[in-house]
C-alpha positions as CSV (number, residue, x, y, z in Angstrom):
1,M,-36.5,243.9,-43.0
2,Y,-39.4,243.3,-40.6
3,T,-38.2,246.1,-37.9
4,L,-38.0,248.6,-40.9
5,F,-41.5,247.7,-41.9
6,L,-42.6,248.2,-38.1
7,I,-40.8,251.5,-37.9
8,L,-42.3,252.7,-41.0
9,T,-45.8,251.6,-40.1
10,Q,-45.5,253.5,-36.7
11,I,-44.3,256.6,-38.4
12,C,-47.3,256.6,-40.9
13,I,-49.7,255.9,-37.8
14,Y,-48.1,258.8,-36.1
15,K,-48.4,261.1,-39.0
16,I,-52.0,260.4,-39.6
17,F,-52.7,260.8,-35.9
18,Y,-50.9,264.1,-35.7
19,F,-52.7,265.4,-38.9
20,W,-56.2,264.1,-37.8
21,F,-56.0,265.9,-34.2
22,F,-53.9,268.9,-34.8
23,F,-54.4,270.2,-38.3
24,L,-58.1,269.5,-38.9
25,P,-60.5,272.1,-37.4
26,L,-62.7,270.6,-34.6
27,T,-65.7,272.2,-36.6
28,Q,-65.2,269.8,-39.5
29,L,-65.5,266.7,-37.2
30,S,-69.1,266.9,-36.5
31,L,-71.3,263.7,-36.7
32,V,-74.1,264.0,-39.1
33,T,-77.3,261.8,-38.5
34,V,-79.5,260.9,-41.3
35,T,-83.0,260.1,-40.5
36,P,-85.4,258.4,-42.8
37,S,-87.8,260.7,-44.5
38,M,-90.0,260.4,-47.8
39,S,-87.8,262.9,-49.5
40,G,-84.4,261.6,-48.5
41,P,-82.4,258.3,-48.5
42,F,-83.7,255.7,-45.9
43,M,-80.6,254.7,-43.8
44,H,-81.1,252.4,-40.7
45,M,-78.2,251.6,-38.6
46,W,-79.7,248.4,-37.2
47,F,-81.2,245.3,-38.6
48,H,-84.5,246.0,-39.9
49,T,-87.5,244.2,-41.7
50,Q,-89.0,247.5,-43.3
51,P,-89.4,247.5,-47.1
52,Q,-88.3,251.1,-47.2
53,D,-84.5,251.2,-47.9
54,T,-81.7,252.8,-49.9
55,V,-79.7,250.4,-51.9
56,L,-76.0,251.5,-52.9
57,F,-76.9,254.9,-54.3
58,K,-78.9,257.8,-53.0
59,T,-81.4,257.5,-55.9
60,W,-81.9,253.8,-55.6
61,N,-84.8,254.0,-53.1
62,V,-87.1,251.1,-52.2
63,T,-90.3,252.1,-51.1
64,D,-92.6,249.2,-51.2
65,A,-92.7,245.4,-50.8
66,G,-93.0,244.7,-54.7
67,T,-89.7,246.7,-55.4
68,M,-88.0,244.9,-52.6
69,A,-89.0,241.7,-54.0
70,W,-87.5,242.7,-57.5
71,V,-84.1,244.1,-55.8
72,C,-84.0,240.9,-53.8
73,A,-84.1,239.0,-57.0
74,I,-81.6,241.1,-58.8
75,I,-79.3,240.4,-55.8
76,V,-79.8,236.9,-55.9
77,V,-79.0,236.7,-59.6
78,T,-75.8,238.6,-58.8
79,G,-74.7,236.2,-56.1
80,I,-75.3,233.3,-58.6
81,M,-73.1,235.3,-61.1
82,L,-70.3,235.7,-58.5
83,E,-70.1,232.1,-57.8
84,A,-70.2,231.3,-61.5
85,M,-67.3,233.8,-62.3
86,K,-65.2,232.0,-59.3
87,F,-66.0,228.7,-61.1
88,G,-65.0,230.0,-64.4
89,R,-61.8,231.4,-63.1
90,W,-61.1,228.1,-61.5
91,K,-61.6,226.2,-64.8
92,I,-59.4,228.5,-66.6
93,E,-56.7,228.0,-64.0
94,K,-57.1,224.2,-64.2
95,W,-57.0,224.3,-68.0
96,Q,-53.9,226.5,-67.9
97,K,-52.1,224.1,-65.4
98,Q,-52.7,221.1,-67.7
99,R,-50.9,222.7,-70.6
100,E,-47.1,221.8,-70.8
101,E,-45.7,225.2,-72.1
102,V,-46.7,227.0,-68.9
103,L,-43.9,225.1,-67.0
104,T,-41.4,225.9,-69.7
105,R,-41.8,229.6,-70.0
106,S,-40.0,232.1,-67.8
107,Y,-41.7,233.9,-64.9
108,F,-42.1,237.2,-66.9
109,T,-43.7,235.5,-70.0
110,R,-46.2,233.8,-67.8
111,L,-47.0,237.1,-66.1
112,F,-47.9,239.0,-69.2
113,S,-49.5,236.1,-71.0
114,P,-52.9,236.8,-72.4
115,I,-54.4,234.2,-70.2
116,H,-52.9,235.7,-66.9
117,V,-54.0,239.3,-67.9
118,A,-57.6,237.7,-68.6
119,Q,-57.6,236.0,-65.3
120,S,-56.4,239.2,-63.5
121,I,-59.3,241.3,-65.1
122,L,-61.8,238.5,-64.1
123,F,-60.2,238.7,-60.5
124,M,-60.9,242.6,-60.4
125,I,-64.5,242.1,-61.6
126,Q,-65.1,239.3,-59.1
127,L,-63.8,241.7,-56.3
128,C,-66.0,244.4,-57.4
129,F,-69.0,241.9,-57.3
130,S,-67.9,240.8,-53.8
131,Y,-67.7,244.3,-52.5
132,V,-71.1,245.3,-54.0
133,L,-72.7,242.4,-52.3
134,M,-71.0,243.3,-49.0
135,L,-72.2,246.8,-49.2
136,I,-75.6,245.6,-50.0
137,F,-75.5,243.4,-46.8
138,M,-74.3,246.5,-44.9
139,T,-77.7,248.2,-45.5
140,F,-78.8,246.1,-42.4
141,S,-82.0,245.1,-44.3
142,V,-82.9,241.6,-43.4
143,W,-84.4,241.0,-46.8
144,L,-81.4,242.3,-48.7
145,G,-79.1,240.4,-46.5
146,L,-81.0,237.2,-47.0
147,A,-81.0,237.8,-50.7
148,V,-77.1,238.0,-50.7
149,V,-76.9,234.7,-48.6
150,V,-79.5,232.9,-50.8
151,G,-77.6,234.0,-54.0
152,L,-74.4,233.0,-52.9
153,G,-75.8,229.8,-51.5
154,I,-77.6,228.8,-54.8
155,G,-74.4,229.8,-56.8
156,Y,-72.2,227.6,-54.6
157,L,-74.8,224.7,-54.9
158,I,-74.4,225.1,-58.7
159,F,-70.9,225.9,-59.3
160,G,-69.2,225.0,-56.1
161,S,-68.2,221.5,-56.7
162,R,-64.5,221.7,-57.7
163,M,-63.8,218.0,-57.4
164,E,-62.1,216.4,-60.4
């Protein structure tokens, strides 16, 4: 089974390589460099402390220190909400394990139970929050990166204790 997986993986990599280098015209493989200007987005590819930045969307431009402070506050609250969601999912899972009927039901009834579906939806939302915070950190703004770390740290401080 493992060798079949390796063979299929190698075939897929070969097909992607072959398509990329032989079927795409070389004129489409040009690199585009975005330079910061007052009319366009700010995209720095290095860690910087300038308050001018673009956050997640082309239209969400931070142009001064006051706006950067508000954006950082929003990011801190988002990090705290992510940790609260993790804690809530843990509480639901703990409550679900304490119930006796969970152990007596079959796998498929547990799989499609309303609690498990709700847990899955909460996990997808948690994953979206995590990736949004990762993309914000990848703007290479020191201030936005610190806001992500501080928000997750405060959230863990408040909700991270899972000892019971």
